[in-house]
C-alpha positions as CSV (number, residue, x, y, z in Angstrom):
1,M,28.1,75.8,48.2
2,S,24.7,74.3,49.0
3,A,23.4,71.1,47.6
4,H,19.8,70.0,47.1
5,S,19.0,66.4,47.8
6,A,15.8,64.3,47.0
7,T,14.0,61.5,48.8
8,V,14.2,58.3,46.8
9,K,13.9,54.6,47.0
10,S,15.7,52.4,49.5
11,I,18.3,49.9,48.2
12,S,19.1,46.2,48.6
13,P,22.6,45.2,49.9
14,K,22.9,43.1,46.7
15,D,22.2,46.0,44.3
16,K,24.9,47.1,41.9
17,L,24.8,50.9,41.9
18,F,25.4,53.3,39.0
19,L,26.2,57.1,39.3
20,G,25.4,59.6,36.6
21,I,26.5,63.2,36.9
22,D,25.2,66.0,34.6
23,A,27.6,68.9,35.1
24,G,26.3,72.1,33.5
25,G,26.7,75.8,33.2
26,T,23.8,76.5,35.5
27,K,23.5,73.4,37.8
28,T,25.0,70.0,38.6
29,V,22.7,67.0,39.1
30,A,23.8,63.6,40.3
31,L,21.6,60.4,40.3
32,I,22.3,56.9,41.6
33,A,20.3,54.0,40.2
34,N,20.4,50.3,41.1
35,S,20.8,47.5,38.5
36,A,17.0,47.5,37.8
37,G,17.3,51.2,36.8
38,V,15.4,52.5,39.9
39,V,16.8,55.8,41.3
40,V,18.0,55.4,44.8
41,G,19.9,58.6,45.4
42,A,19.8,62.2,44.0
43,G,21.5,65.5,44.6
44,R,21.9,68.9,43.0
45,S,24.4,71.7,43.4
46,G,25.5,74.8,41.5
47,A,27.2,75.4,38.1
48,S,30.1,73.1,37.1
49,N,32.0,74.4,34.1
50,I,35.8,74.0,34.1
51,Y,36.1,76.9,31.6
52,T,34.6,79.2,34.2
53,S,36.5,77.9,37.3
54,V,38.1,74.5,37.8
55,R,37.9,74.8,41.5
56,S,34.2,75.8,41.6
57,A,33.4,73.1,39.0
58,F,34.8,70.4,41.2
59,A,33.3,71.9,44.3
60,A,29.8,71.7,42.7
61,L,30.5,68.2,41.5
62,D,31.6,67.1,44.9
63,S,28.5,68.7,46.5
64,A,26.0,67.1,44.2
65,V,27.6,63.6,44.4
66,S,27.8,63.9,48.2
67,A,24.1,64.7,48.4
68,A,23.2,61.8,46.1
69,L,25.3,59.4,48.2
70,T,23.7,60.7,51.4
71,T,20.2,60.2,50.2
72,A,21.1,56.7,49.0
73,G,22.7,55.9,52.3
74,I,25.9,54.6,50.7
75,N,29.5,55.6,50.2
76,L,31.4,56.0,47.0
77,H,33.1,52.6,47.2
78,Q,29.7,51.0,46.8
79,V,29.2,52.6,43.4
80,T,29.9,50.1,40.5
81,A,30.4,52.7,37.8
82,T,30.2,56.4,37.2
83,C,29.6,58.6,34.1
84,L,30.3,62.3,34.2
85,S,28.5,64.1,31.3
86,A,30.1,67.6,31.4
87,T,29.9,71.0,29.9
88,G,33.5,71.9,29.2
89,A,34.5,68.4,28.2
90,D,35.7,69.6,24.8
91,W,39.4,69.1,24.2
92,S,41.6,66.2,25.1
93,E,43.2,68.2,28.0
94,D,39.7,68.8,29.4
95,F,38.9,65.1,29.5
96,A,42.3,64.5,31.1
97,L,41.6,67.1,33.8
98,L,38.1,65.7,34.6
99,E,39.3,62.1,34.5
100,R,42.1,62.9,36.9
101,G,39.7,64.7,39.2
102,L,37.4,61.6,39.3
103,T,40.4,59.3,40.0
104,E,41.6,61.6,42.9
105,R,38.1,61.4,44.4
106,G,38.0,57.6,44.4
107,H,35.8,56.8,41.4
108,R,36.9,53.4,40.1
109,C,35.1,52.5,36.9
110,F,34.2,55.7,35.1
111,R,33.7,57.5,31.9
112,V,33.7,61.3,31.0
113,V,31.7,62.5,28.0
114,N,30.6,65.8,26.6
115,D,27.2,66.8,27.9
116,A,25.7,66.5,24.4
117,M,26.5,62.8,24.5
118,G,24.7,62.4,27.9
119,A,21.7,64.1,26.4
120,L,21.7,61.8,23.4
121,R,21.8,58.7,25.6
122,A,18.8,60.1,27.5
123,G,16.8,60.5,24.3
124,S,17.7,57.2,22.4
125,M,16.8,53.8,23.7
126,C,19.5,52.2,21.6
127,G,22.0,55.0,22.4
128,T,22.5,56.1,18.7
129,G,21.4,58.9,16.5
130,V,21.8,62.7,16.7
131,V,20.9,65.0,19.5
132,V,20.3,68.8,19.3
133,V,20.5,70.4,22.7
134,C,19.2,74.0,22.8
135,G,19.0,75.5,26.2
136,T,20.9,78.6,27.4
137,A,23.5,77.5,24.8
138,A,23.4,74.8,22.2
139,G,25.4,71.6,21.5
140,I,25.0,68.8,19.1
141,G,26.2,65.2,19.4
142,A,25.9,62.0,17.3
143,K,26.7,58.3,17.7
144,S,26.5,55.4,15.2
145,A,25.8,51.7,15.7
146,L,29.5,51.2,15.1
147,G,30.3,53.3,18.1
148,L,31.6,56.4,16.3
149,E,31.0,59.6,18.2
150,W,31.2,63.3,17.5
151,H,30.1,66.4,19.4
152,S,30.0,70.0,18.1
153,S,31.8,71.6,21.0
154,F,33.5,74.9,19.9
155,W,32.5,74.2,16.2
156,Q,28.9,75.1,17.3
157,E,27.7,78.4,15.7
158,P,23.9,78.5,16.1
159,E,23.4,78.8,19.8
160,G,20.6,78.7,22.3
161,A,18.4,81.0,24.3
162,E,20.9,83.8,24.7
163,Q,21.4,84.1,21.0
164,L,17.7,83.9,20.3
165,G,17.1,86.7,22.9
166,N,19.7,88.9,21.1
167,L,18.0,88.2,17.8
168,A,14.7,89.3,19.3
169,L,16.2,92.5,20.5
170,R,17.8,93.2,17.1
171,A,14.5,92.7,15.4
172,V,12.8,95.2,17.7
173,Y,15.6,97.8,17.3
174,R,15.5,97.5,13.5
175,S,11.7,97.7,13.5
176,E,11.9,100.9,15.6
177,L,14.3,102.4,13.0
178,E,11.9,101.4,10.2
179,L,14.6,99.2,8.7
180,D,12.3,96.2,9.0
181,P,8.5,95.8,9.3
182,P,6.6,96.2,12.6
183,T,6.7,93.2,14.9
184,S,4.7,92.2,17.9
185,L,8.0,91.5,19.7
186,S,8.2,95.3,20.3
187,A,5.2,95.5,22.6
188,R,6.0,92.2,24.3
189,L,9.6,93.1,25.1
190,L,8.6,96.5,26.4
191,E,5.9,94.9,28.6
192,H,8.3,92.3,29.9
193,H,10.8,95.0,31.0
194,G,8.2,97.5,32.2
195,L,9.5,100.2,29.8
196,N,7.7,102.7,27.7
197,N,9.8,102.9,24.5
198,V,12.4,101.1,22.5
199,E,15.1,103.6,23.2
200,A,14.8,102.8,26.9
201,L,15.0,99.1,26.0
202,L,18.2,99.7,24.0
203,H,19.6,101.7,26.9
204,A,18.8,98.9,29.4
205,Y,20.9,96.5,27.4
206,T,23.8,98.8,26.5
207,A,24.2,101.4,29.2
208,R,27.6,101.1,30.9
209,D,26.1,100.3,34.4
210,E,23.2,98.3,33.2
211,R,24.2,95.9,30.4
212,H,25.5,93.1,32.7
213,K,22.3,93.0,34.8
214,R,20.0,91.6,32.1
215,N,19.2,88.0,31.4
216,V,18.8,88.1,27.6
217,G,18.1,84.3,27.5
218,Q,14.6,84.9,29.1
219,L,13.6,86.6,25.9
220,A,13.8,83.4,23.9
221,K,10.4,82.3,25.3
222,I,8.8,85.6,24.2
223,L,10.3,85.2,20.7
224,L,8.9,81.6,20.4
225,D,5.5,82.7,21.9
226,E,5.2,85.4,19.2
227,A,6.4,83.1,16.5
228,A,3.6,80.6,17.5
229,A,1.1,83.4,17.5
230,G,2.0,84.2,13.9
231,D,4.3,87.3,14.1
232,A,6.2,87.2,10.7
233,T,9.5,88.4,12.2
234,A,9.5,86.1,15.1
235,R,8.5,83.2,12.9
236,R,11.3,83.9,10.5
237,I,13.8,84.0,13.3
238,A,12.6,80.7,14.8
239,L,12.5,78.9,11.4
240,D,15.9,80.2,10.3
241,H,17.4,79.2,13.7
242,G,15.9,75.7,13.5
243,A,17.3,75.2,10.0
244,A,20.8,76.5,11.1
245,L,20.8,73.9,13.9
246,G,19.7,71.4,11.2
247,D,22.9,72.2,9.2
248,Y,25.0,71.3,12.2
249,A,23.0,68.2,12.9
250,I,23.6,67.0,9.4
251,T,27.3,67.6,9.9
252,A,27.2,65.5,13.1
253,A,25.3,62.7,11.3
254,R,27.9,62.7,8.5
255,K,30.8,62.6,10.9
256,V,29.7,59.3,12.4
257,G,28.5,57.7,9.2
258,L,24.7,58.0,9.7
259,L,24.3,59.4,6.2
260,T,26.0,56.5,4.4
261,D,22.7,55.0,3.6
262,P,20.1,57.7,3.0
263,R,17.3,55.3,3.6
264,A,18.5,54.4,7.1
265,E,16.3,55.5,10.1
266,F,17.8,57.2,13.1
267,A,16.6,59.3,16.0
268,L,16.9,63.1,15.8
269,V,16.6,63.9,19.5
270,T,15.8,67.4,20.8
271,A,16.6,68.5,24.3
272,G,17.0,71.6,26.4
273,G,14.6,74.3,27.6
274,V,14.2,76.1,24.2
275,M,13.3,72.8,22.6
276,R,10.7,72.1,25.3
277,H,8.7,75.2,24.3
278,P,5.1,74.3,23.3
279,S,5.8,75.8,19.8
280,R,7.5,73.1,17.6
281,L,8.4,75.5,14.9
282,M,12.2,75.3,15.5
283,A,12.0,71.5,15.9
284,Q,10.0,71.2,12.7
285,A,12.5,73.4,10.8
286,L,15.3,71.3,12.2
287,L,13.7,68.0,11.0
288,A,12.8,69.4,7.6
289,R,16.5,70.4,7.1
290,M,17.7,67.0,8.2
291,Q,15.2,65.1,6.1
292,Q,16.5,66.8,2.9
293,V,19.5,64.5,3.2
294,A,18.2,61.8,5.6
295,P,14.5,61.1,5.0
296,G,14.6,58.3,7.6
297,A,15.4,60.7,10.5
298,R,12.6,60.8,13.0
299,L,12.1,63.5,15.6
300,V,12.2,62.5,19.2
301,Q,11.6,64.9,22.1
302,C,14.0,63.7,24.8
303,P,11.9,61.6,27.2
304,L,14.4,61.6,30.1
305,E,16.5,64.2,31.9
306,P,20.0,64.5,30.6
307,V,21.5,63.1,33.9
308,A,19.5,59.9,33.2
309,G,21.6,59.5,30.1
310,A,24.7,59.7,32.2
311,V,23.3,56.9,34.5
312,L,22.7,54.7,31.4
313,L,26.3,55.4,30.2
314,A,27.5,54.3,33.6
315,F,25.6,51.1,33.1
316,E,27.3,50.5,29.8
317,Q,30.7,51.5,31.2
318,S,30.5,48.6,33.6
319,G,29.3,46.2,30.9
320,A,25.7,46.1,32.1
321,V,23.0,45.9,29.4
322,V,20.4,48.7,29.3
323,T,17.1,46.8,28.8
324,E,13.7,48.3,28.2
325,N,12.9,47.5,31.8
326,V,15.9,49.5,33.0
327,W,14.9,52.4,30.8
328,D,11.3,52.4,32.0
329,N,12.3,52.1,35.7
330,L,14.7,55.0,35.4
331,G,12.1,57.2,33.8
332,S,9.4,56.3,36.3
333,S,11.6,56.7,39.4
334,L,13.1,60.1,38.6
335,P,12.8,62.6,41.5
336,D,10.4,65.5,41.4
337,E,11.0,67.9,38.5
338,T,12.1,70.6,40.9
339,L,15.5,68.9,41.1
340,F,16.0,69.6,37.4
341,Q,14.6,73.1,37.0
342,T,17.0,75.8,36.0
């Protein structure tokens, strides 16, 4: 398994070093930062999801961490604290498996969190609030000032790009059968696939030898493009999906006590590729739904990469304080965006 590394800052022998790992379903990224928050090592490898393969997940984790240590010019024993923010950290046995793996690899002071919690830390300077991650899949997490935490895990029903892509296909099929009104999605999806008619599109996604070859998640961008352009069907899907995510965000806020005082302000962080689309229709629908019960919720587009949140959690795991200077240094010293692209 190959790993990608990045050229970063040199370090001082006196630096305390913090390792953050974002282990996802498409890639694994590791960052090492010093006590000032400056990134000194970075690495990337393949997918790391224990629900797909425990062996492959740890191989990807090892590869990304090794690349980060190499670019920093250090060994693992020089790392003060580690946080693993992981897809697949859902049930207690998952945490036990991942924690055992980190112990076996020589990590000393560490914490394992669900990847939604890493994304929340990357989007909230104070580390509290609610995060809605909508990428290939979706996940929601929340944390209160009292330290209560909750993440949606397998409770999550409204999902990410793959579900939106399937909704776009459904809309085109129903329009073709004249069950629903015409939609500009039809022409866009046919153009995207280089096909002449909707029956050929249906065949491409359902034929016995073809159905596993398609990346339906890529269609989410087309759906949001058409929603922004004013197509009524695409717009309805985007708004409905944003509101559905809002329902689960409300649940997350309630679980950790953020709704006890309806006047209280908290960050509603959005993260993930779908939420980075230039159209803010879904995010606006999400916020509108949340503000029905929490008028003080304020929308924040995650300013840092999720792995940066894992680095900040590693700081806190060691007892270090995350200051505004640390936050700013971490953001300004992140490697080139190619390290994070899916």
